[in-house]
N, C-alpha and C positions, 0 to 999 in steps of 0.2 A: 391665386392669392389665398383662397380659402384653404387649399391643401397645405400651403406653407405654414399657416397658423396651426393647423391640426398636427402637422409634423413637429412643430416647435413645442406644442403642448404635450405630445407623446414622449418626446425626449427630455422634457424639462426635469422630471424626477431623476433621470439618469445623470444629467448635467449637474444637478444639485448634489447627487451622491459623489460624483467625482471631485467637486469643488470643496466639499466639507472636510476640513482638516482637523476637526476635533477628535477626541478619543472615541466617541460614539460613532462619528462618521467613518473613522478608520475601521472600526469593528464591523460596521454595516458593509463597507467596501470589501473587507476580507470575506465576510459571509456571502456576499453576492458573487465574488469571484470563485469561491469554493463551490457554491451551488452551480454556477455555470460550468465549472470544470467537471463536476460529477454528472450533470445532465448530458453534456456533450459527450463525455467518454462512455457513459452508459449507452447512448445511442450508437456510438462507434462499436462498442463491444457487442451489442445486439446484432448489428449488421455483419460484423466479422464472424460471429457464431453461425449465422445463417449461411454465409459464403463457405465457411469451413465444412458445414454439414452437407452442402451441395457438392463440393469438390471431393470430399473424402469418401462419401458413401456411408451407409448405415453402420456397418461393422467397425470401420476405422474411426469414425467419429465417436462411436460408443466407447472405444478403447481410449481415445484422446480425452473424452469428457470424464471417464472414470479416473484416469491418471491425474487429470487436472484437479479434480475434487480432492483426491488423496494428497496431492501436493499442497493444496491450500490448507487442508486439515492439519497435516504434519507441520507446516510452517507456522500456523496459528498456535498450535500446542507448544512447539519448540521455542517460541519467543517468550514463553513463561510469564506472559502478562506485562513484560517490561515496557512495551509501547504505551500502555495505559498508565503504568506507574510513572512514566516520564511526564505525563500530563499533570500529575499532581506534584511530583518531587522537584522538577526543574524550576517551575515558578516559585515554589516554596524556598528553595535554596537561593534563588535570585532575590527574593523579597527580604530574606534575612542577611543578604550579602555574605553568604557562606561559600566562598570560592573553592575552598578545599573540599567541602562536601559535594559541591556541584561537579568538580573534576573527578572526584571519587565515583559518583554515580555514573557519569558519562563513560568513564573508562570501564568501570565494573559492569555496567549494563551490557556493553558490547561483549565483554569476555564471558560473563555469566550466560548470556543468550547464545553466543556462537559455539562455545566449547561443548555443551551437551548436544547441540545439533550436529557438530562434527563427529562426535562419538557415536551417536545414533545413526548417522549417515554411513560411517565405516561398518557398523554392525549390519545394517540393512544391505549394503553392497556385498558383504561377505555371504550373507544368507542368499541373496539373489544369484551370486556366482555359483554357489553350491547347489541350490535347488531350482533356480530359474529355468534352466534348459529342460528340466523334467516337467515343469508346471505349464509353461506357456511359451510360445515362440516370440512373444512381444516383451520378454523380460529385459532386453537391452534398453527399450524405451523407458521402462520403469526405472532402470538404473540411472539413466540420464536425469530423470525427474528427481530422484533421490539425491543425486550429486548437486542439484541446484538448491536444495532445501537450506543449507547454511547461508548461502548468499541471500535467499529470500528472508531468512530470519534477521540477518544484519540489516537488510533494507527496511524491514518492518520496524525494528528498533530505531533506526535513523529517522524514519518518518514520524514516529512518536516524539522523538526529541525535537525535530523541526517544528512540528505543530505546537509543542510546549514552549518553543522559543519564539513564538509569534511569526513563524514563516509558514502559514497555511498552504500557500501555493506550492512551496517546496515539499511540504508534507504530503500533498496530494499527488504531486507529479509522478512519483515512483509507482504508486498504486494504480494510477489511471493512465 
């Protein structure tokens, strides 16, 4: 009986969080679910990195880690800051009820973000095909990573738009 009361007291704040339907309660629930998603997925990512390092060996894991870092850097630069801009502009357009401006930003952000990444991807693939075999025998792996950059840029922009549209779980799902 003592354990039941302790259990009820421990889950009381969680039950209150789930029952609160106010604007502040929704914000707390979104923040809690985002925090839980980030912590869970950080733990999974850490465990996967350890497993990959064990399975691949030092040299192969080093190549993988190097390519992965460059992939993330290229993707972050190629998104041109549009995911962060969406966090300000989407709510602003909604607040002003400017549907045309919102449609213009949503369509333009995707085009402006993806087009330069496609052009850069094509240039990098051409360089890799021309000079890759002379530089390193792992250049096809880098070519695959480069081909994935435009998809990553589009995903990054979409997650910014999702977070700006009050869908934090959807905004975190693709990243984590």
